C-alpha positions in Angstrom: 0.0 0.0 0.0 1.3 3.5 -0.9 2.4 5.6 2.0 0.7 9.1 1.5 2.2 10.8 4.6 4.9 12.3 2.4 2.8 12.4 -0.8 3.5 15.0 -3.5 1.2 17.9 -4.2 0.6 19.8 -7.5 2.3 22.8 -5.9 5.5 20.7 -5.3 5.4 19.8 -9.0 5.5 23.5 -9.8 1.8 24.4 -10.4 0.2 26.8 -8.1 -3.6 26.4 -8.2 -4.1 29.3 -5.7 -2.2 31.6 -8.0 -4.4 30.6 -10.9 -7.5 31.3 -8.8 -6.1 34.7 -7.8 -5.5 35.6 -11.4 -9.1 34.7 -12.4 -10.4 37.0 -9.6 -8.0 39.8 -10.7 -9.1 39.7 -14.3 -12.9 39.4 -13.9 -13.5 43.1 -13.7 -11.2 43.7 -16.7 -13.2 41.2 -18.8 -16.5 42.7 -17.5 -15.5 46.1 -18.7 -15.3 44.8 -22.3 -18.9 43.7 -22.4 -20.9 44.4 -25.6 -24.4 43.7 -27.1 -24.7 40.0 -27.9 -22.6 38.6 -25.0 -24.6 36.0 -23.1 -23.2 34.7 -19.8 -20.1 35.6 -17.9 -16.5 34.7 -17.3 -15.8 31.3 -15.7 -17.8 28.8 -17.6 -16.6 26.1 -19.9 -17.5 28.1 -23.0 -18.8 31.5 -24.1 -22.2 32.2 -25.7 -22.9 35.0 -28.2 -26.3 36.1 -29.6 -25.7 37.3 -33.2 -29.3 38.6 -33.5 -28.8 40.9 -30.5 -25.6 42.2 -32.2 -27.7 43.3 -35.2 -27.0 40.6 -37.8 -29.7 39.1 -40.0 -27.7 37.0 -42.5 -24.3 36.6 -40.9 -21.2 34.6 -41.6 -18.8 33.9 -38.8 -15.2 34.7 -39.3 -12.4 33.5 -36.9 -8.8 34.4 -36.7 -5.9 33.5 -34.4 -2.4 35.0 -33.9 0.3 35.7 -31.4 2.8 38.5 -30.6 6.0 36.6 -31.7 9.5 37.5 -30.4 8.3 41.0 -29.4 7.5 39.1 -26.2 11.3 38.8 -25.6 11.6 42.6 -25.4 8.6 42.8 -23.0 10.2 40.1 -20.8 13.7 41.7 -20.9 12.4 45.2 -20.2 9.5 44.3 -17.8 7.1 46.3 -20.1 4.2 43.8 -20.1 1.3 46.2 -20.2 1.1 46.7 -23.9 1.7 43.3 -25.5 -1.9 42.4 -24.7 -3.0 45.2 -27.1 -0.7 43.7 -29.7 -2.3 40.3 -29.3 -5.8 41.7 -29.9 -4.7 43.9 -32.8 -3.1 41.1 -34.7 -6.4 39.2 -34.6 -9.0 41.9 -35.1 -7.2 43.7 -37.9 -7.2 40.3 -39.8 -11.0 40.3 -39.4 -11.2 43.6 -41.2 -9.6 42.0 -44.2 -12.7 39.8 -44.5 -15.0 42.7 -43.9 -15.9 41.5 -40.4 -16.6 43.1 -37.1 -14.9 41.7 -34.0 -17.4 40.3 -31.5 -15.5 38.2 -29.0 -12.0 37.4 -28.0 -10.2 34.7 -26.0 -6.6 34.5 -24.9 -4.1 31.8 -24.0 -1.3 32.6 -21.6 1.4 30.0 -21.0 4.3 30.2 -18.5 6.6 28.0 -16.5 5.7 29.6 -13.1 2.7 31.9 -12.9 3.4 35.4 -11.7 0.0 36.9 -10.9 1.2 40.6 -11.3 2.8 40.0 -14.7 -0.2 38.0 -16.0 -2.7 40.6 -14.7 -0.7 43.3 -16.5 -0.8 41.4 -19.7 -4.5 40.6 -19.5 -5.2 44.3 -18.6 -3.6 45.1 -22.0 -5.8 42.5 -23.7 -8.9 44.1 -22.1 -7.7 47.5 -23.3 -7.2 46.1 -26.8 -10.7 44.6 -26.7 -12.2 48.0 -25.8 -10.3 49.7 -28.7 -11.7 47.0 -31.0 -15.3 47.0 -29.6 -15.2 43.2 -28.8 -15.8 41.4 -25.6 -13.1 39.4 -23.7 -15.2 36.4 -22.9 -12.7 33.9 -21.6 -9.3 32.3 -22.0 -6.8 29.8 -20.6 -3.9 30.2 -18.3 -1.4 27.3 -18.5 1.3 26.9 -15.9 3.8 24.3 -17.3 7.0 23.9 -15.2 9.9 22.8 -17.4 8.4 24.1 -20.6 9.6 27.7 -20.2 12.6 29.4 -18.8 12.2 31.5 -15.6 10.2 34.6 -16.3 9.2 33.6 -19.9 5.6 33.4 -21.1 3.8 33.0 -24.4 0.6 34.4 -25.7 -2.0 33.3 -28.3 -5.2 35.1 -29.2 -8.4 33.9 -30.8 -11.2 36.1 -32.1 -14.6 35.6 -33.7 -16.3 38.2 -35.8 -19.3 38.4 -38.1 -20.1 39.9 -41.5 -23.4 39.9 -43.4 -23.1 37.7 -46.4 -23.2 40.6 -48.9 -20.3 42.4 -47.1 -17.6 39.8 -47.3 -14.2 41.1 -48.5 -12.3 41.1 -50.8 -14.7 41.9 -53.6 -12.4 40.6 -56.3 -14.8 40.8 -59.1 -15.3 44.6 -58.6 -11.6 45.5 -58.6 -10.2 47.3 -61.6 -6.9 48.7 -62.7 -6.8 52.3 -61.4 -8.4 51.5 -58.1 -6.7 53.6 -55.4 -4.5 52.2 -52.6 -4.9 54.0 -49.3 -2.4 53.4 -46.5 -3.2 53.8 -42.8 -0.1 54.7 -40.8 1.4 52.2 -38.4 2.8 52.9 -34.9 6.1 51.2 -35.8 6.9 47.6 -36.6 3.7 46.5 -34.8 4.3 42.8 -34.0 6.3 41.6 -37.0 10.0 41.3 -37.8 11.1 41.4 -34.2 13.6 38.6 -34.6 15.4 40.9 -37.1 14.8 43.9 -34.9 16.5 42.2 -32.0 19.4 41.2 -34.2 19.8 44.8 -35.3 19.7 46.0 -31.7 22.3 43.4 -30.8 24.6 44.6 -33.6 24.1 48.2 -32.5 25.4 47.4 -29.0 22.6 49.5 -27.4 20.9 48.4 -24.2 17.1 48.5 -24.0 17.3 51.4 -21.6 19.6 53.4 -23.8 18.1 56.6 -25.4 16.2 55.7 -28.5 18.2 56.7 -31.6 15.0 57.3 -33.6 12.5 58.9 -31.1 11.6 59.9 -27.6 12.4 57.8 -24.5 14.3 54.6 -24.1 15.0 52.2 -27.0 13.0 49.3 -25.5 10.0 51.5 -24.8 10.0 52.9 -28.4 10.1 49.4 -29.8 7.3 48.3 -27.6 4.8 50.7 -29.1 1.6 48.6 -29.5 0.1 47.6 -32.8 -2.6 50.0 -34.0 -6.2 48.7 -33.9 -8.1 50.1 -36.9 -11.6 48.7 -36.3 -13.5 51.8 -35.2 -12.2 53.9 -38.1 -12.4 51.3 -40.8 -15.3 49.0 -40.1 -18.0 51.7 -40.8 -16.5 52.2 -44.3 -16.6 48.4 -44.8 -20.2 48.2 -43.6 -21.2 51.0 -46.0 -19.6 49.0 -49.0 -17.1 51.7 -49.8 -14.0 49.5 -49.8 -13.2 46.7 -52.3 -10.4 45.0 -50.3 -8.2 45.3 -47.2 -4.8 43.9 -46.5 -3.4 43.7 -43.0 0.3 44.3 -43.3 1.9 41.7 -41.0 4.6 39.2 -41.6 5.7 39.4 -45.3 5.3 43.2 -45.2 4.2 45.2 -48.2 5.5 42.5 -50.6 3.6 39.4 -49.5 0.4 40.7 -47.9 -1.3 43.0 -50.6 -1.7 40.1 -53.2 -3.9 38.3 -50.7 -6.6 41.0 -51.1 -6.1 41.6 -54.9 -7.8 39.9 -57.9 -5.8 37.8 -60.2 -4.4 39.8 -63.1 -3.9 42.9 -61.0 -1.0 44.0 -58.8 -0.4 46.7 -56.2 1.8 49.5 -57.7 3.1 51.5 -54.8 4.4 55.1 -55.1 7.3 54.6 -52.6 7.8 58.3 -52.4 4.1 59.0 -51.3 4.9 58.7 -47.6 8.1 59.2 -45.5 9.7 56.1 -44.1 9.2 56.4 -40.4 12.4 57.0 -38.4 12.3 53.5 -36.7 12.5 51.8 -40.1 15.1 54.2 -41.3 17.3 53.4 -38.3 16.8 49.6 -38.6 17.7 49.8 -42.3 20.9 51.8 -41.7 22.0 50.0 -38.6 21.3 46.6 -40.0 22.4 47.2 -43.6 19.1 46.0 -44.8 18.3 46.4 -48.5 15.0 47.9 -49.7 13.4 44.6 -50.8 14.2 42.9 -47.5 12.9 45.8 -45.5 9.6 45.9 -47.5 9.0 42.1 -47.2 9.8 42.0 -43.5 8.2 45.2 -42.1 5.1 47.3 -42.7 7.4 50.3 -43.5 4.8 52.7 -42.0 1.6 51.2 -43.4 -0.4 49.0 -41.0 -3.5 48.5 -43.1 -4.0 48.9 -46.8 -7.4 49.7 -48.4 -8.4 49.2 -52.0 -11.0 51.8 -53.0 -12.6 52.8 -56.3 -11.2 56.0 -57.7 -14.6 57.8 -57.3 -14.8 56.8 -53.6 -11.2 57.5 -52.7 -11.6 61.2 -51.7 -14.5 60.6 -49.4 -12.9 57.5 -47.9 -9.7 59.4 -47.3 -11.5 62.3 -45.6 -13.5 59.9 -43.4 -10.3 58.2 -42.2 -8.6 61.5 -41.5 -11.7 62.7 -39.6 -11.5 59.5 -37.5 -8.0 60.4 -36.5 -6.0 58.1 -38.8 -2.8 59.0 -40.5 -4.2 58.1 -44.0 -2.7 58.7 -47.4 -2.9 57.6 -51.0 0.1 55.3 -51.6 -0.5 53.8 -55.1 -3.0 52.1 -57.3 -3.9 48.8 -58.8 -2.4 48.0 -62.1 -2.6 45.2 -64.6 0.1 42.6 -64.1 
């Protein structure tokens, strides 16, 4: 018979159930603050319910996306700046929904670590909740996984999952309506967003600068400047999509301005950029000079100042551009569709 007097506990194996429970209690008010029409039920169940009719949809298609933050997390961990990567996580998912014409409705997160630090995790989830507010979607649940031996001390990883909806007649891209001469409108980025950070970290290593050194391309410390969160474009762009004024959207993520636009463009057409139409933001200029990166590599790795690309008919372009500017976006014409 097994002697249980010196039996092992889950805590001795490295998993702290009490810390997990404390985290759930800490994030409940954060999740509640993201509530929106359509949410049915609260945090803590085995699943989340959503009422599409209550959200105003009569002939909807569901759209789902998932993404992470990549090695930008290494800078967050090295600098202790955990409060903004949650915004990045939401942004990477909800901006993808815009490319399908969809509105973000609900969001779930996955947080994995070797040993759960409640303060760090709460800071990350607070950023996720802030991102959900910016996107107008509800944080309805998630999973926290404490896995000793899987991660080095202090390390954690994130994944995000979002579900959106679009009425059947609003799905993007509308490839059959695209024509040569359609206008490309760029929406300014806040920096590299959440892409290319393995190369960013390599350039910083080559430069010899510490994360707390003065930023060579902006205000504050280098680490803080590189942690600027990904812009969330939902509130400025979705009304234009709903009104049918946009033919296609490309979220400029991994693959940059070379690989992403073709995903939203009809066969037989190409994106012809006017590379002089907008100034290369200082962060990319510094990365290029410090890393000796050629133009093609820069454009296929980073967004180069354009976080979201809209394809708009020439007749609609002035009004769409004005609406974006009125909504506070840094928007500009950056090229056109051409035969190719």
